[in-house]
C-alpha positions in Angstrom: -3.3 98.1 -81.6 -5.3 97.8 -78.4 -5.2 100.7 -76.0 -2.7 99.9 -73.2 -2.0 101.8 -70.1 1.2 103.8 -70.0 3.4 101.1 -68.4 1.3 97.9 -68.9 2.9 94.8 -70.2 1.6 93.2 -73.4 -0.1 89.9 -72.9 1.8 88.8 -75.9 5.1 89.7 -74.3 6.5 86.3 -75.0 5.8 86.7 -78.7 8.4 88.0 -81.2 8.3 91.5 -82.8 9.9 90.3 -86.0 6.6 90.9 -87.9 6.8 94.5 -86.9 10.4 94.9 -88.1 12.0 94.6 -84.7 14.4 91.8 -83.6 13.9 90.0 -80.3 10.9 89.8 -77.9 8.5 92.6 -77.0 8.8 93.5 -73.4 6.3 96.4 -73.2 4.6 99.1 -75.2 4.5 102.7 -74.0 1.6 105.1 -74.1 3.1 106.8 -77.2 3.3 103.4 -79.0 7.0 102.9 -78.5 7.9 99.2 -78.4 10.4 98.1 -75.7 12.3 95.2 -77.2 14.3 92.5 -75.4 17.7 93.2 -77.0 19.8 91.1 -74.7 21.2 87.6 -74.6 19.9 86.3 -71.3 17.8 83.2 -71.8 14.6 83.0 -69.8 15.1 79.3 -69.5 18.5 78.7 -68.0 19.0 75.1 -69.1 20.0 74.0 -65.6 19.4 70.3 -65.0 17.1 69.1 -62.2 20.1 67.2 -60.7 22.3 70.3 -60.7 19.5 72.3 -59.0 19.0 69.6 -56.4 22.7 69.8 -55.5 22.3 73.4 -54.6 20.3 72.7 -51.5 22.2 69.6 -50.4 24.6 69.9 -47.4 27.4 68.4 -49.6 31.0 68.1 -48.4 33.5 70.7 -47.6 35.4 71.7 -50.8 39.2 71.3 -50.6 41.9 72.2 -53.1 44.9 70.4 -54.5 47.2 70.4 -57.5 47.3 73.4 -59.8 44.4 75.0 -58.0 46.8 75.7 -55.1 48.7 78.3 -57.2 45.9 80.9 -57.2 44.7 80.6 -53.6 45.2 83.7 -51.5 43.3 83.8 -48.2 43.7 87.0 -46.0 45.6 85.9 -42.9 46.3 89.1 -41.0 44.3 91.1 -38.5 41.5 93.5 -39.3 43.0 96.7 -40.9 46.5 95.5 -40.1 47.8 95.5 -43.6 47.5 92.7 -46.2 49.0 89.2 -46.1 47.8 86.1 -47.9 48.1 82.4 -47.0 48.8 80.7 -50.3 47.5 77.3 -51.3 50.7 75.4 -50.2 50.9 77.2 -46.9 53.4 79.8 -47.8 52.7 83.5 -47.5 52.3 86.0 -50.3 51.2 89.6 -51.1 53.2 91.0 -48.2 51.6 94.4 -48.1 52.0 95.1 -44.4 54.6 97.8 -45.0 52.2 100.7 -45.6 52.4 100.3 -49.4 49.7 98.7 -51.5 49.6 97.9 -55.1 46.5 98.6 -57.1 45.8 95.3 -58.9 43.3 96.6 -61.4 39.7 95.4 -61.8 37.4 93.4 -64.0 38.7 90.2 -65.7 42.2 90.8 -64.4 41.0 90.5 -60.9 39.5 87.1 -61.5 42.2 85.7 -63.7 44.4 83.0 -62.1 47.8 84.4 -61.6 50.7 83.7 -59.2 50.6 85.5 -55.9 53.9 87.5 -55.3 56.0 86.1 -52.5 58.3 89.0 -51.9 59.5 88.1 -48.4 61.3 84.8 -47.6 59.3 83.0 -45.0 58.3 79.5 -44.2 59.0 76.3 -42.2 61.4 73.5 -42.6 61.0 69.9 -41.3 63.9 67.5 -40.8 62.8 63.9 -40.6 64.7 60.7 -41.2 67.9 62.6 -42.0 66.4 64.7 -44.7 65.2 68.3 -44.7 61.8 69.3 -46.2 60.2 72.7 -46.7 56.5 72.9 -45.9 55.5 73.9 -49.5 55.1 72.4 -52.9 58.9 72.2 -53.5 59.1 69.3 -51.0 55.7 67.7 -50.8 53.9 66.2 -53.7 50.5 65.8 -52.0 49.2 69.1 -50.5 45.5 69.8 -49.6 44.1 73.2 -48.7 40.9 73.5 -46.7 39.8 77.0 -46.2 37.1 77.8 -43.6 37.7 81.5 -43.0 39.3 82.7 -40.8 41.1 79.4 -40.5 42.9 77.4 -43.2 44.2 73.8 -42.8 47.0 72.7 -45.1 48.0 69.0 -45.1 51.3 67.7 -46.4 52.2 64.2 -47.5 54.9 62.8 -49.7 56.0 59.1 -50.3 59.6 60.1 -49.6 58.8 61.7 -46.2 58.4 59.3 -43.2 55.9 61.7 -41.5 52.9 63.8 -42.3 52.4 67.4 -41.4 49.3 69.6 -40.9 49.3 73.4 -40.6 46.4 75.2 -39.1 46.8 78.9 -39.8 44.8 81.9 -38.8 44.9 85.5 -37.4 42.7 85.8 -34.3 39.2 86.5 -35.5 36.7 86.9 -32.6 33.4 88.5 -33.1 32.6 91.4 -30.7 36.3 91.7 -29.9 37.7 94.0 -32.6 41.0 94.7 -30.9 42.1 91.1 -30.7 40.8 90.6 -34.2 42.9 93.5 -35.4 46.3 92.1 -34.2 49.1 92.3 -36.7 49.9 88.7 -36.3 49.4 85.2 -37.8 49.3 82.0 -35.9 50.6 78.7 -37.3 49.8 75.5 -35.4 52.0 72.8 -37.0 51.3 69.2 -36.2 53.7 66.4 -37.2 52.4 62.8 -37.2 54.3 59.6 -37.5 52.2 57.0 -39.4 55.1 54.5 -39.6 56.3 51.7 -37.4 59.6 53.2 -36.2 60.6 56.2 -34.1 61.4 59.4 -36.1 63.6 62.3 -35.0 62.0 65.7 -35.9 63.6 69.1 -36.1 61.1 71.8 -37.0 62.1 75.4 -37.7 60.6 78.7 -39.0 62.6 81.2 -41.0 62.0 84.8 -41.8 63.8 87.4 -43.9 64.5 90.8 -42.5 62.4 92.9 -44.9 62.2 96.0 -42.7 62.8 99.3 -44.6 63.2 97.6 -47.9 62.9 100.9 -49.7 66.2 101.9 -48.2 68.1 99.0 -49.9 69.2 101.2 -52.8 70.8 103.7 -50.4 74.3 103.7 -49.1 74.2 106.1 -46.2 75.4 103.9 -43.3 72.0 102.5 -42.3 72.1 99.1 -40.7 69.6 96.3 -40.0 69.7 94.2 -36.9 68.1 91.0 -35.5 67.6 90.3 -31.8 66.8 87.0 -30.0 64.8 86.7 -26.8 64.5 83.3 -25.2 62.3 82.6 -22.2 60.7 79.5 -20.8 58.2 78.3 -23.4 59.0 81.1 -25.8 61.7 81.6 -28.4 61.5 84.9 -30.2 63.4 86.6 -33.0 62.8 90.3 -33.8 64.1 92.0 -37.0 64.5 95.8 -37.3 66.4 98.6 -39.1 67.9 101.9 -38.3 65.5 104.9 -39.0 66.0 106.7 -42.3 67.3 110.2 -42.4 64.3 112.6 -42.9 65.7 114.7 -45.7 63.1 117.5 -45.5 63.0 117.8 -41.7 66.6 118.9 -41.3 68.9 121.5 -42.7 72.4 122.9 -42.3 73.0 125.1 -39.2 74.5 127.8 -41.5 72.9 127.5 -44.9 74.7 129.0 -47.8 73.0 131.5 -50.1 70.8 130.1 -52.8 72.0 129.7 -56.4 69.4 130.6 -59.0 69.1 128.1 -61.9 66.2 129.8 -63.6 63.2 131.9 -62.8 61.9 132.0 -66.3 61.0 135.7 -66.2 62.4 136.4 -69.7 60.5 136.4 -73.0 62.8 133.5 -74.2 64.4 130.5 -72.7 67.9 131.9 -73.2 70.5 129.2 -73.4 68.1 126.4 -72.5 67.4 124.1 -75.5 64.0 123.2 -76.7 62.7 120.4 -78.9 59.1 119.9 -80.1 56.4 122.6 -79.8 54.9 122.1 -76.4 57.0 124.8 -74.6 56.4 127.5 -77.2 58.9 130.2 -78.0 59.5 131.2 -74.4 58.0 131.2 -70.9 54.3 131.7 -70.7 52.7 134.8 -69.1 50.5 132.6 -66.9 47.4 130.7 -68.2 47.4 129.8 -71.9 44.3 129.7 -74.2 41.7 126.9 -73.2 43.7 126.1 -70.1 42.3 126.1 -66.6 43.6 128.9 -64.4 47.3 128.5 -63.5 48.1 129.7 -60.0 50.9 130.1 -57.5 53.8 130.5 -60.0 56.5 133.1 -59.1 56.8 136.5 -60.8 55.1 137.0 -64.2 56.1 134.0 -66.2 56.7 130.2 -66.0 57.4 127.1 -68.0 54.0 125.9 -69.3 53.9 123.2 -71.9 50.2 123.7 -72.7 51.3 125.8 -75.7 49.0 124.6 -78.4 47.0 122.4 -76.0 47.5 119.1 -74.4 48.4 117.2 -77.6 51.7 119.0 -78.2 55.0 117.4 -77.1 58.5 118.7 -76.4 61.5 118.9 -74.1 63.3 121.8 -72.4 66.9 121.2 -71.3 69.2 123.4 -69.3 72.9 124.0 -69.8 75.2 122.1 -67.5 75.8 123.3 -64.0 77.7 122.1 -61.0 75.8 120.8 -58.0 76.8 123.0 -55.1 74.0 122.9 -52.6 72.1 120.2 -50.6 68.8 120.6 -52.5 67.4 121.6 -55.8 64.0 123.3 -55.2 61.3 124.2 -57.7 57.6 124.8 -58.1 55.7 122.2 -60.1 52.1 121.7 -61.5 50.4 120.1 -64.4 49.8 116.4 -65.2 50.6 113.4 -63.1 52.3 111.1 -65.6 55.6 109.9 -64.3 58.2 109.8 -67.1 55.9 111.7 -69.5 55.0 115.0 -67.8 57.9 115.5 -65.5 61.1 117.4 -64.5 64.3 115.3 -64.3 67.8 115.8 -62.9 70.4 114.4 -65.2 73.9 113.4 -64.0 76.2 111.9 -66.7 73.2 111.8 -69.0 71.2 109.6 -66.7 68.0 110.5 -64.8 68.8 110.4 -61.1 65.9 112.4 -59.7 62.4 113.0 -61.1 59.1 114.7 -60.2 55.7 115.1 -61.8 52.6 117.2 -61.3 49.4 116.3 -59.4 46.9 116.8 -62.1 46.5 120.4 -60.9 47.3 123.8 -62.4 48.4 125.0 -59.0 52.2 125.1 -58.7 53.5 123.8 -55.4 57.0 123.6 -54.0 59.0 120.5 -54.4 62.7 119.6 -53.8 65.3 116.9 -54.4 68.1 116.0 -51.9 71.2 116.1 -54.1 73.9 115.9 -51.4 75.3 112.8 -53.0 75.9 114.6 -56.3 77.7 117.7 -54.9 80.6 118.7 -57.1 79.2 116.8 -60.1 78.0 118.3 -63.4 74.3 118.1 -64.0 71.4 119.3 -66.2 67.7 119.9 -65.7 65.3 118.3 -68.2 61.6 119.3 -68.4 59.6 116.7 -70.3 56.2 116.8 -72.0 55.8 113.5 -73.8 52.1 113.1 -73.2 48.9 113.8 -75.1 45.3 114.1 -73.9 44.0 115.4 -70.6 46.7 116.7 -68.3 49.3 116.1 -71.0 51.4 119.1 -69.9 53.8 120.2 -67.2 54.3 123.6 -65.4 57.6 124.6 -63.7 59.0 127.7 -62.1 61.7 129.1 -59.7 64.5 126.5 -60.0 67.3 127.0 -57.4 70.0 125.3 -55.6 69.6 125.7 -51.8 70.6 124.5 -48.4 67.2 125.4 -47.0 63.8 124.4 -48.3 61.5 127.4 -48.5 58.3 125.4 -47.6 59.6 122.1 -46.1 56.1 121.1 -44.9 54.6 121.4 -48.4 57.5 119.6 -49.9 57.4 116.8 -47.4 53.7 116.3 -48.1 54.6 115.4 -51.7 57.0 112.7 -50.7 56.4 109.4 -48.9 57.7 109.1 -45.3 61.2 107.7 -45.7 60.3 105.5 -42.7 57.0 104.3 -44.0 58.2 100.7 -44.5 60.4 100.7 -41.4 59.3 98.9 -38.3 59.8 95.4 -36.9 59.1 91.8 -37.9 59.0 89.0 -35.4 58.8 85.2 -35.5 58.2 83.2 -32.3 57.9 79.6 -31.4 55.8 78.8 -28.3 58.5 76.3 -27.2 62.0 76.2 -25.8 64.6 76.6 -28.5 67.1 78.9 -30.3 66.7 82.0 -32.4 69.0 83.8 -34.8 70.8 86.9 -33.5 72.9 89.5 -35.4 73.7 92.9 -33.9 74.2 94.8 -37.1 74.5 94.2 -40.8 74.3 96.4 -43.9 71.4 96.8 -46.2 73.1 94.9 -49.0 73.0 91.7 -46.9 69.9 89.5 -47.3 69.5 88.1 -43.8 67.1 85.2 -43.2 66.9 84.3 -39.5 65.6 81.1 -37.9 63.6 80.2 -34.9 64.3 76.6 -34.0 62.3 74.8 -31.2 64.0 72.0 -29.4 64.0 68.8 -31.5 61.7 65.9 -30.6 61.1 62.2 -31.3 57.8 60.7 -32.5 57.0 57.2 -31.7 54.9 55.2 -34.2 51.4 56.7 -34.3 52.4 59.7 -32.2 51.8 63.4 -33.1 53.3 66.6 -31.7 52.2 70.2 -32.3 54.4 73.3 -32.2 52.8 76.8 -32.5 54.6 79.7 -34.2 53.6 83.3 -34.3 54.5 85.8 -37.1 54.0 89.4 -36.0 54.7 92.8 -37.6 54.6 96.4 -36.5 54.9 99.2 -39.1 53.4 102.3 -37.5 54.5 104.9 -40.1 51.3 104.8 -42.1 50.3 108.4 -43.1 47.6 108.4 -40.5 49.2 105.9 -38.1 48.1 102.5 -37.1 45.7 101.6 -34.3 47.8 98.7 -33.3 50.6 101.1 -32.5 48.4 102.4 -29.6 48.7 99.0 -27.9 52.2 97.7 -28.8 55.6 99.2 -29.2 57.0 96.7 -31.6 56.4 93.3 -33.2 58.1 91.6 -30.3 55.4 92.9 -28.0 52.7 91.7 -30.4 54.2 88.2 -30.6 54.6 88.0 -26.9 50.9 89.1 -26.3 49.7 86.5 -28.8 51.9 83.8 -27.1 50.6 84.7 -23.6 47.0 84.6 -24.8 47.4 81.9 -27.4 45.0 79.4 -25.8 42.2 81.9 -25.5 42.8 83.5 -28.9 42.9 80.1 -30.6 39.9 78.7 -28.8 37.7 81.7 -29.5 38.7 81.9 -33.2 38.0 78.2 -33.6 34.7 78.5 -31.7 33.5 81.1 -34.2 34.6 78.9 -37.1 32.9 75.8 -35.7 29.8 77.7 -34.7 29.4 79.2 -38.2 30.0 75.9 -40.0 27.7 73.9 -37.6 24.8 74.4 -40.0 22.4 72.6 -42.2 23.1 75.0 -45.1 25.2 73.8 -48.0 29.0 74.1 -47.6 29.3 76.0 -50.9 26.9 78.6 -49.6 28.5 78.9 -46.2 31.9 79.4 -47.9 30.6 82.1 -50.2 28.6 84.0 -47.6 31.6 84.1 -45.2 34.5 84.6 -47.5 33.8 88.3 -48.2 34.3 89.3 -44.5 37.9 88.5 -45.2 38.1 91.9 -47.0 38.3 93.7 -43.7 41.6 92.0 -43.1 43.1 93.3 -46.3 44.3 96.7 -47.6 40.7 97.6 -48.1 40.4 98.8 -44.5 42.5 101.1 -42.3 42.3 101.6 -38.6 44.1 104.8 -37.8 46.1 105.8 -34.8 43.4 108.3 -33.9 41.0 105.3 -33.6 39.0 106.1 -36.7 38.0 103.2 -38.9 38.2 104.0 -42.6 38.0 102.0 -45.8 38.4 102.0 -49.6 36.0 100.4 -52.0 38.8 98.0 -53.0 42.5 98.0 -52.2 43.7 101.6 -52.7 40.8 102.1 -55.1 38.0 104.7 -54.5 38.4 106.2 -51.1 36.3 107.4 -48.2 34.3 104.5 -46.8 31.9 105.3 -49.6 28.4 105.4 -48.3 26.8 103.8 -51.3 29.3 101.0 -51.8 29.3 100.1 -48.1 25.5 100.0 -48.3 26.1 96.4 -49.5 28.0 95.3 -46.4 26.4 93.9 -43.3 28.9 91.3 -42.0 31.1 93.8 -40.1 28.0 95.4 -38.5 26.9 92.0 -37.1 30.3 90.7 -36.1 32.1 93.9 -35.1 29.4 96.5 -34.4 31.8 98.8 -32.6 33.6 99.4 -36.0 30.4 100.3 -37.7 29.4 102.7 -35.0 32.9 104.2 -35.3 32.2 104.9 -39.1 28.8 106.3 -38.4 30.0 108.7 -35.7 33.4 109.7 -37.0 32.5 109.8 -40.7 28.8 109.9 -41.6 27.8 112.1 -38.7 31.3 113.5 -38.3 33.6 114.6 -41.0 31.1 114.0 -43.9 28.2 115.7 -42.2 27.1 119.2 -43.4 25.4 120.7 -40.4 23.5 123.4 -42.4 21.7 121.0 -44.7 22.0 117.4 -43.4 24.0 116.2 -46.4 26.2 113.2 -45.7 29.0 113.5 -48.2 29.4 110.0 -49.7 33.2 110.0 -49.6 33.6 112.2 -46.5 33.2 115.2 -48.8 30.4 117.4 -49.8 29.0 115.4 -52.7 25.5 113.8 -52.7 24.8 110.2 -53.5 21.1 109.4 -53.2 21.5 105.8 -52.3 24.3 106.5 -49.9 22.2 109.2 -48.1 19.4 106.7 -47.7 21.8 104.0 -46.6 23.2 106.3 -43.9 19.7 106.4 -42.2 19.3 102.6 -42.4 22.8 102.0 -41.1 22.2 104.3 -38.1 19.1 102.3 -37.3 21.0 99.0 -37.7 23.8 100.2 -35.4 21.2 101.2 -32.8 19.6 97.7 -33.1 23.1 96.2 -32.7 23.8 98.2 -29.5 23.2 97.1 -25.9 21.2 100.3 -25.1 19.9 103.5 -26.7 23.0 105.6 -26.1 24.1 105.5 -29.7 20.6 106.5 -30.9 20.3 109.4 -28.5 23.8 110.7 -29.2 23.3 110.6 -33.0 19.5 111.2 -33.4 19.7 115.0 -34.2 22.0 114.4 -37.2 20.2 111.2 -38.3 17.0 113.1 -38.4 18.5 116.0 -40.3 20.1 113.6 -42.8 16.6 112.1 -43.4 15.1 115.6 -43.7 17.7 116.3 -46.4 16.2 113.3 -48.4 12.7 114.5 -47.8 13.6 117.8 -49.4 14.7 115.9 -52.5 11.1 114.4 -52.5 9.9 117.8 -53.6 6.1 117.2 -53.4 6.3 114.9 -50.5 4.6 112.0 -52.4 7.3 109.5 -51.3 9.0 109.4 -54.7 12.4 111.0 -55.3 12.4 112.1 -58.9 15.3 114.6 -59.3 18.9 113.7 -60.1 20.0 110.6 -58.1 23.8 110.1 -58.1 24.4 106.5 -57.1 26.7 103.5 -56.8 26.7 102.8 -60.5 28.8 106.0 -61.0 25.9 107.6 -62.9 22.8 109.6 -62.1 19.3 108.1 -62.4 16.4 110.5 -63.1 12.8 110.1 -62.3 11.0 107.7 -60.0 12.6 104.3 -59.6 12.8 101.6 -56.9 16.5 101.3 -56.7 16.7 104.6 -54.8 13.0 104.6 -54.1 13.0 101.4 -52.1 16.0 102.6 -50.1 14.1 105.9 -49.5 10.9 104.1 -48.3 13.0 101.9 -46.0 14.8 104.9 -44.6 11.5 106.6 -43.9 10.3 103.5 -42.0 13.6 103.4 -40.1 13.2 107.1 -39.3 9.7 106.4 -38.0 10.8 103.7 -35.7 13.7 105.7 -34.3 11.5 108.8 -33.8 8.8 106.7 -32.0 11.5 105.2 -29.7 12.7 108.7 -28.7 9.2 110.1 -28.3 9.4 112.4 -31.5 5.8 111.6 -32.4 5.3 114.4 -35.0 8.4 113.3 -37.0 7.3 109.7 -36.8 3.9 110.5 -38.2 5.5 112.6 -41.0 7.7 109.7 -42.0 4.8 107.3 -42.0 2.6 109.5 -44.1 5.3 110.0 -46.8 6.1 106.3 -46.7 2.4 105.3 -47.2 2.1 107.8 -50.1 5.3 106.5 -51.7 4.3 102.8 -51.4 1.0 103.5 -53.1 2.5 105.6 -55.8 5.2 103.1 -56.5 2.7 100.2 -57.0 0.5 102.4 -59.2 3.2 104.0 -61.3 6.2 101.6 -61.4 4.8 98.1 -61.1 4.3 96.6 -64.6 3.0 93.2 -63.7 6.4 91.5 -63.6 8.8 94.0 -62.0 9.4 97.6 -61.0 10.5 99.9 -63.8 12.0 103.5 -63.9 9.7 106.3 -64.9 12.0 108.6 -66.9 11.8 110.8 -69.9 14.4 109.0 -72.1 14.2 111.7 -74.8 15.6 114.1 -72.2 17.9 111.8 -70.3 19.3 109.6 -72.9 22.3 108.0 -71.2 22.5 105.4 -68.4 18.8 105.1 -67.6 17.1 101.7 -67.5 13.5 102.9 -68.1 11.3 99.9 -68.8 14.2 97.5 -68.2 14.4 95.1 -65.3 17.1 96.4 -62.9 18.7 93.7 -60.8 18.9 96.1 -57.8 15.3 97.2 -58.0 14.5 95.8 -54.6 17.7 96.7 -52.8 15.8 98.8 -50.2 13.5 95.8 -49.5 16.6 93.8 -48.6 17.6 96.5 -46.2 14.1 96.5 -44.7 14.4 92.8 -43.9 17.9 93.3 -42.5 16.6 95.7 -39.9 13.3 94.0 -39.2 11.0 96.5 -41.0 9.1 93.8 -42.9 7.8 94.3 -46.5 7.8 97.8 -47.8 6.1 96.5 -51.0 3.5 93.8 -51.1 5.1 90.4 -50.5 3.8 88.8 -53.7 5.1 91.6 -55.8 8.5 91.3 -54.2 8.6 87.6 -55.0 7.5 88.2 -58.6 10.0 91.0 -59.0 12.9 88.8 -57.9 11.7 86.0 -60.2 11.9 88.5 -63.0 15.5 89.4 -62.0 16.3 85.7 -62.3 14.5 85.5 -65.6 15.8 88.7 -67.3 19.2 89.3 -65.7 21.0 86.1 -64.9 22.6 84.0 -67.6 24.4 80.7 -67.3 27.0 82.1 -69.7 27.6 85.9 -69.8 29.5 85.7 -73.1 26.6 86.8 -75.4 25.3 89.6 -73.1 28.8 91.0 -72.6 29.4 91.0 -76.3 26.1 92.8 -77.1 26.4 95.2 -74.2 30.2 95.4 -73.4 30.4 96.3 -69.6 32.8 98.9 -68.3 33.8 96.5 -65.5 33.2 92.9 -66.2 33.4 90.7 -63.1 32.2 87.5 -64.8 34.2 86.0 -67.7 32.8 84.2 -70.8 31.8 80.7 -70.0 30.7 81.7 -66.4 27.3 82.4 -65.1 26.5 86.0 -64.1 24.0 88.8 -64.1 23.8 92.1 -66.0 22.2 95.1 -64.4 19.3 95.7 -66.8 18.0 94.2 -70.1 16.5 95.8 -73.1 17.8 99.0 -74.8 19.1 100.4 -71.5 22.5 101.9 -71.8 23.0 101.0 -68.1 24.2 97.6 -69.3 27.0 99.1 -71.3 28.1 101.5 -68.5 28.3 99.3 -65.5 29.0 95.8 -64.4 28.4 92.2 -65.4 28.9 90.3 -62.1 29.0 86.7 -61.0 26.4 87.9 -58.5 24.3 91.0 -58.6 25.7 93.1 -55.9 23.8 91.7 -52.9 20.4 93.2 -53.6 18.4 90.3 -55.0 19.7 87.8 -52.5 19.1 90.0 -49.5 15.6 90.9 -50.6 14.2 87.3 -50.4 12.4 86.4 -47.2 
């Protein structure tokens, strides 16, 4: 075989390797003679027709939705970081997660499957016309059309039986450069009724809203009440729902507490008259940590209940004799696995579980307690359960007592949700004269749906009339508070503010929508580019009472405004730069910053992510460019510089190539030189150079430039194989999750960042274009089914039958670890220029 350089591509790369006993096409041959074979199911020729490709660049027409497609539409329709609320396809509201509780909806195929959106609060609008009442939803109208142009949706209603047509324009104020008004906990509905007929029609339009405040208290019977107030002024009809505050169990205690009653301290060598089943709890209380167990701490005395006897795969139950409940609380220490119902302690009354608690996946025992005042005088039992196997399949318990006073109330309260977390106020207003429901007090068992009814009106033939409604909410008891609570005392104040400023808020929101869509770009592309900014108006983001802006990776999934995941986001920085500056100053260069080293913990912690560290430098430069002056740069330069110096230390020989372990967004470590982290590093060096020059730090600017030039040259010499950039890694040493000679879809991610902040090409322009063409060739398939079957991804985000990309082809195990996506993060798209 001819002598080839270490990473050169074979000229016969398009030929098969079958004659050599290998399936598929040869991609490359290494210096040691190892063949790299294309073992993936991505066709180089995509089979896309010329007509189909031509349509991609045509302006086209705005896509609208009707029929069955309406059932799976959910457009975020609340303010930035104000909770989560969806406008459904028929104009109703769903996914009411404004009450400081969010449901994790899973990932992968489940996220993209069509499924009904939960509508757990009764809300909507009714229209009386021609002597008949209609609801503005699919139950009354057979012809509904949804047109979404985020942040505004237009829903049209027609039905042969209805003498009028209706149109709903719905939005939450969304005004670039005005984060406060864009973060209002409110939704506006502009409802227009049109008479296409030849006769006058009398119209009675109304909105209705259930009192869903403090819904978690509905199972209680402790005298709590709900209430609904009406406020009517000229041009404004307002209804406000509320509820009494919940009793904070762990913040109060008896004035004269009675002595504690010990249930068990487990200091004996046996369980005494407690009954055991199975083997998990052993012959008696454990003397601390058991063999192969992590250290068990903070138990009382010398012994405790520890179901790790024999390891995590044993099961069993430990049940107390009956006793009479004689105090306000049952207190105990608990540790072990967090598996509700499987690793837990239960209180049984009449044989039924009435209270339960579980561990926190920790061997540290912490205080917990149950409020048992409602069971005083009743007979009860304690049941300790280990019905789990595998990691954390055990439970630790100690120091069970009946008490009127909780020993560590603060620690106990931290384990329990705030009983008022979902308590607050809901409001519905009509910007018109009218009537609103009013009810001073009613119990929690009563489902109360109030109405706001503007004055009726008549429509002459061909005439139209618009009534504006405002839905507002105010639930301030988030664990870290709500920013909107700094500006408004309740939902009524929110609704009133929106009503008083409605013309401006509506005009500015529509101005942004109209400006964005006033484009020669195709409608399909405009929709897709802008839709993702809606994520900041979901449970993904939180804006705390302290003013700090914070975010998950997805709704209640992966915390900490993660530096590497949020590397892929630019929209918020362009539209609401004050929020991005907030994250830089209060997280990256605040809580997450390690002063002694320059490390930026990627989840506000002390953990290193190479791509996230690089991205922090680039974000700092971007935020400076998006600022009116140099105050942000001057204020944060010392830490920005130190964060870049931290990266330079990982470039041990200063040649512009980071080659040590590189934890990254794929939830794995890359080893050796590569351009996923490498391109980000070079872009960060260029950003550092520009910032240093602007502030007169010439020596550091020159240092950054020198390392950058070295890295650029070394990258082209060592990593460019003629078609794309590869990873230089010893795969005999690092056998898992490396892509080696494969074509990584994110190989030019840093180049995209360089374009975003005006740094130009960090690699030669022709090589950038060629590399991106290779990503298209080797990574994108018109149908992902074959590739997903050959390399089952951990998190598929494209389903069989759909087009999508895989991270890397060939023998690379990266493909089996990470994602198959409908897009490829944002790297390739943002790298083209």
